[in-house]
C-alpha positions in Angstrom: -29.8 -61.5 -50.0 -27.1 -59.5 -52.0 -28.7 -56.1 -51.3 -29.4 -57.1 -47.5 -25.3 -57.7 -47.2 -24.4 -54.9 -49.3 -21.5 -52.7 -47.8 -22.4 -54.3 -44.6 -19.4 -54.3 -41.9 -19.9 -58.2 -40.4 -18.3 -59.4 -37.8 -17.7 -63.1 -37.2 -16.9 -64.5 -33.7 -15.6 -67.7 -34.2 -14.2 -67.4 -37.6 -11.8 -70.0 -37.6 -14.6 -72.6 -36.4 -16.8 -75.2 -38.3 -19.3 -73.1 -39.0 -17.8 -69.4 -39.0 -14.9 -70.7 -41.5 -17.9 -71.8 -44.1 -19.8 -68.6 -43.4 -16.7 -66.5 -44.1 -16.4 -68.4 -47.2 -20.1 -67.7 -48.4 -19.8 -64.2 -47.5 -16.6 -63.3 -49.5 -19.0 -63.5 -52.4 -20.5 -60.5 -51.3 -19.2 -56.7 -51.5 -18.8 -56.3 -47.8 -16.2 -56.0 -45.2 -15.5 -59.0 -42.8 -13.8 -58.8 -39.2 -12.5 -62.4 -38.9 -12.2 -62.4 -34.8 -10.8 -65.8 -33.3 -8.5 -67.1 -30.6 -5.7 -67.8 -32.8 -4.8 -66.0 -36.0 -2.9 -68.8 -37.2 -6.4 -70.7 -38.0 -7.4 -68.2 -40.0 -6.7 -69.7 -43.4 -6.2 -66.9 -46.6 -9.0 -67.2 -49.3 -8.1 -67.7 -52.7 -10.4 -65.1 -54.1 -13.1 -62.6 -52.4 -14.9 -59.5 -53.1 -15.2 -58.9 -49.7 -12.8 -57.1 -47.7 -11.2 -59.3 -45.1 -9.7 -58.1 -41.4 -8.1 -60.5 -39.0 -8.1 -60.3 -35.1 -6.9 -62.5 -32.6 -8.6 -62.2 -28.9 -8.9 -63.9 -25.8 -12.3 -64.2 -25.1 -12.4 -64.0 -21.4 -10.8 -60.6 -21.6 -11.4 -58.6 -24.8 -12.3 -55.4 -25.5 -15.1 -54.5 -28.0 -14.6 -51.4 -28.6 -11.0 -51.9 -30.2 -12.6 -54.4 -32.8 -16.3 -53.4 -33.5 -16.3 -49.6 -34.4 -19.0 -49.3 -37.1 -19.9 -52.9 -37.3 -23.5 -53.5 -38.6 -23.8 -57.3 -37.7 -22.1 -59.7 -35.8 -22.5 -63.6 -36.0 -21.5 -64.9 -32.5 -20.4 -68.3 -33.3 -17.9 -68.8 -30.6 -17.9 -71.0 -27.1 -16.4 -73.8 -25.7 -18.2 -76.5 -27.6 -17.9 -79.4 -25.5 -20.5 -80.8 -23.2 -18.0 -82.3 -20.6 -15.2 -80.0 -20.3 -18.0 -77.4 -19.7 -18.8 -79.9 -16.3 -15.5 -79.9 -15.7 -15.2 -76.2 -14.7 -18.1 -74.2 -14.8 -16.6 -70.8 -13.8 -14.2 -71.4 -16.6 -17.0 -72.3 -19.2 -19.0 -69.3 -18.0 -16.0 -66.6 -18.3 -15.3 -68.3 -22.2 -18.8 -68.7 -23.2 -21.0 -66.2 -21.6 -19.1 -63.2 -19.9 -17.9 -62.0 -23.8 -21.3 -61.9 -25.1 -22.5 -60.1 -21.6 -19.6 -57.7 -22.5 -20.9 -57.4 -26.2 -24.2 -56.5 -25.0 -23.0 -53.6 -22.8 -21.2 -52.3 -25.4 -23.9 -52.1 -27.8 -26.2 -50.4 -25.3 -23.3 -47.9 -24.9 -22.7 -47.1 -28.7 -26.5 -47.4 -29.3 -26.4 -48.0 -32.9 -28.8 -50.9 -33.6 -26.1 -53.7 -34.1 -27.5 -56.8 -35.1 -26.3 -60.1 -33.4 -27.4 -63.6 -34.7 -26.0 -66.5 -32.1 -25.5 -69.8 -32.9 -27.2 -72.1 -30.1 -28.1 -75.6 -29.5 -31.3 -77.6 -29.6 -30.0 -79.5 -26.8 -31.5 -76.5 -24.8 -34.7 -78.7 -24.8 -32.9 -81.4 -22.5 -34.6 -84.5 -22.5 -37.7 -84.0 -24.4 -41.0 -86.6 -24.0 -42.7 -86.0 -27.4 -41.6 -85.2 -30.9 -40.7 -83.0 -33.1 -39.7 -80.0 -31.0 -40.6 -76.5 -31.7 -40.2 -73.3 -30.4 -43.3 -73.7 -27.9 -41.0 -76.7 -25.8 -40.2 -75.5 -22.5 -36.5 -75.7 -22.3 -35.0 -77.8 -19.7 -31.6 -77.8 -20.0 -29.7 -81.0 -18.3 -25.8 -80.0 -18.9 -24.1 -76.6 -17.9 -23.1 -76.4 -21.5 -26.8 -75.7 -22.2 -27.8 -74.1 -19.2 -24.9 -71.4 -20.6 -26.5 -71.1 -24.1 -30.0 -70.6 -22.7 -28.5 -67.9 -20.4 -26.7 -66.1 -23.6 -30.4 -66.5 -25.5 -32.0 -64.6 -22.4 -29.5 -61.9 -22.5 -29.8 -61.3 -26.0 -33.8 -61.2 -25.6 -33.5 -58.7 -22.8 -31.3 -56.4 -25.0 -33.8 -56.6 -27.9 -36.4 -55.7 -25.8 -34.7 -53.1 -24.7 -33.9 -51.5 -28.5 -30.4 -51.8 -27.5 -29.6 -54.5 -30.8 -31.5 -56.5 -33.0 -30.8 -60.3 -32.6 -31.7 -63.6 -32.9 -30.2 -67.3 -31.8 -30.4 -69.7 -34.0 -30.7 -73.4 -32.1 -29.0 -75.9 -34.3 -29.8 -79.7 -34.6 -26.3 -82.0 -35.4 -24.6 -80.3 -37.9 -22.3 -82.1 -40.3 -20.8 -81.9 -43.9 -17.5 -80.7 -45.3 -16.0 -78.1 -43.4 -13.0 -77.3 -40.7 -12.8 -80.2 -38.5 -14.5 -79.5 -34.9 -12.5 -78.9 -31.9 -13.9 -80.8 -29.5 -14.2 -85.0 -29.3 -17.9 -85.1 -28.6 -18.7 -82.5 -31.4 -18.9 -83.2 -35.3 -19.6 -87.0 -34.5 -20.9 -87.6 -38.0 -18.1 -86.1 -40.0 -15.4 -88.5 -37.6 -17.3 -91.2 -38.3 -17.3 -90.7 -42.1 -13.5 -89.9 -41.7 -12.8 -92.9 -39.9 -15.2 -95.4 -42.3 -12.9 -94.0 -45.1 -9.9 -94.8 -43.4 -11.2 -98.2 -43.0 -12.0 -98.6 -39.6 -15.2 -100.0 -38.1 -17.7 -97.8 -36.2 -18.8 -98.2 -33.1 -22.1 -97.1 -31.5 -23.0 -97.3 -27.7 -25.4 -99.9 -26.6 -27.8 -100.6 -29.4 -27.6 -97.1 -30.9 -31.5 -96.6 -31.1 -31.6 -92.7 -29.7 -32.9 -90.6 -32.7 -30.8 -87.5 -33.7 -31.8 -84.7 -36.3 -28.8 -84.0 -38.8 -28.6 -80.8 -40.6 -26.0 -80.5 -43.6 -23.6 -77.6 -42.9 -24.3 -75.2 -45.7 -28.1 -75.4 -44.8 -27.2 -74.2 -41.4 -24.9 -71.1 -43.2 -28.0 -70.3 -45.3 -30.0 -70.0 -42.3 -27.6 -67.5 -40.8 -28.1 -65.6 -43.7 -31.6 -65.6 -43.8 -31.7 -64.9 -40.0 -30.1 -61.3 -40.9 -32.0 -60.9 -44.2 -35.2 -61.2 -42.5 -34.3 -59.6 -39.1 -37.3 -57.6 -38.8 -39.2 -61.0 -38.3 -36.4 -63.0 -36.6 -35.5 -60.3 -34.1 -36.2 -61.4 -30.4 -37.0 -64.8 -31.1 -35.0 -68.2 -30.9 -35.5 -70.9 -33.2 -35.2 -74.6 -34.3 -32.5 -75.3 -37.1 -33.2 -78.8 -38.4 -33.5 -81.5 -41.3 -37.1 -82.5 -39.5 -36.0 -85.6 -40.3 -35.1 -88.3 -37.8 -32.7 -91.5 -38.0 -31.4 -93.5 -34.9 -27.3 -93.3 -34.3 -27.1 -96.6 -35.7 -29.0 -95.7 -39.0 -27.1 -92.8 -39.6 -23.7 -94.8 -39.3 -24.7 -97.7 -41.3 -25.7 -95.5 -44.0 -22.0 -94.1 -43.7 -20.4 -97.5 -44.1 -22.9 -98.0 -47.2 -21.8 -94.8 -49.0 -18.4 -95.5 -48.2 -18.7 -98.8 -49.5 -20.6 -97.6 -52.8 -18.5 -94.9 -53.6 -15.0 -95.8 -52.2 -15.2 -99.8 -52.2 -14.1 -99.5 -48.7 -15.8 -102.0 -46.5 -16.6 -101.5 -43.0 -19.1 -102.3 -40.7 -20.8 -101.0 -37.3 -20.2 -102.6 -34.0 -22.2 -102.2 -30.5 -19.9 -101.3 -27.8 -20.8 -100.8 -24.1 -22.1 -97.5 -22.6 -19.4 -96.0 -20.5 -20.7 -94.6 -17.0 -19.4 -91.1 -17.8 -21.6 -90.6 -21.0 -23.9 -87.4 -20.5 -27.3 -87.6 -19.8 -28.0 -85.4 -22.6 -26.9 -88.3 -25.0 -29.9 -90.5 -23.9 -32.4 -87.9 -25.8 -34.5 -88.4 -28.8 -34.4 -85.4 -31.2 -36.5 -84.3 -34.3 -36.9 -80.5 -34.9 -39.5 -79.1 -36.5 -38.4 -75.6 -38.4 -41.8 -74.5 -39.6 -41.3 -71.3 -37.8 -38.0 -70.0 -39.0 -39.1 -71.2 -42.6 -42.5 -69.2 -42.5 -40.6 -65.9 -41.1 -37.8 -66.2 -43.6 -38.2 -68.5 -46.6 -35.3 -70.7 -45.6 -35.7 -74.4 -45.8 -33.3 -77.6 -45.6 -32.5 -78.4 -49.0 -29.8 -81.9 -48.1 -31.0 -85.0 -46.8 -29.1 -87.5 -45.0 -28.6 -89.8 -48.0 -27.0 -87.1 -50.2 -25.3 -85.1 -47.5 -22.9 -88.1 -46.6 -22.6 -89.0 -50.3 -21.1 -85.2 -50.7 -19.1 -85.3 -47.5 -17.5 -88.7 -48.5 -17.0 -86.9 -52.1 -15.3 -83.7 -50.7 -13.3 -85.5 -48.2 -11.7 -87.9 -50.8 -10.9 -84.9 -52.8 -9.2 -83.4 -49.4 -7.4 -86.4 -49.0 -6.1 -86.9 -52.4 -4.7 -83.7 -52.2 -2.9 -84.0 -48.9 -1.7 -87.3 -50.2 
């Protein structure tokens, strides 16, 4: 891994976000240069110790000038986009301008400079829509049922097209439900497991809509970061493809919430329970999905594998949150 990153100039678009900030932390262990790109420079926290050279940029993604930022960059991790399904539905054009347009401009820039830059894009498994069979792999027909996923798929296809023309190397990683210690997600419909862990630690009961019996595949943040690194390390194999990044384990939403209350009780002796709530009329269709992923293709191409199961992941997250809360207090 070190050899593939040594002396590389790496841009992280969305560096202040949940996944981006954790990726920066990992990359800072390597002898490389990191460009942290964010809408809000104030959210780019200083690193206590780093082997890497760090440079920060504040941008407006709907009017970005890539040529002013990406001089001699080798690798772009594109992790930034509007992250709420509900906001995307309310204003399609605004979502397009903040999510799709910037990466199209990036690809046009790559074509112009023609230096074989690599782009690794953070996508979503929800592009598959309401699948009828499980587990889901890359052979499943894409059937987005939200504007959010329509735009994710559009970006993936742009990247594949530019790969096919050899203007770039690139790949898209479709992430399952990501959780684990990290920066708080900016959207209320993202990072649900982390939010429920925090609520239980504060002594609040948790609620599921209806019976909470829809299946989800929860993937630990550290495993996601490792997948992002592996995607570049093995870019000659991953180039031009999209992949499912998941744990391969299915749990109902209720089972996951009950595991949270159980672990919070065991570790902190704070006792809460899971209640049922009526399903709101405004709930997006994609919330009614069942999903378990199959990452065999990515594992075969990169030697990556998920290492943290849900039980251990929730336990680690509680302990990390406990340490942060104690420090803040």
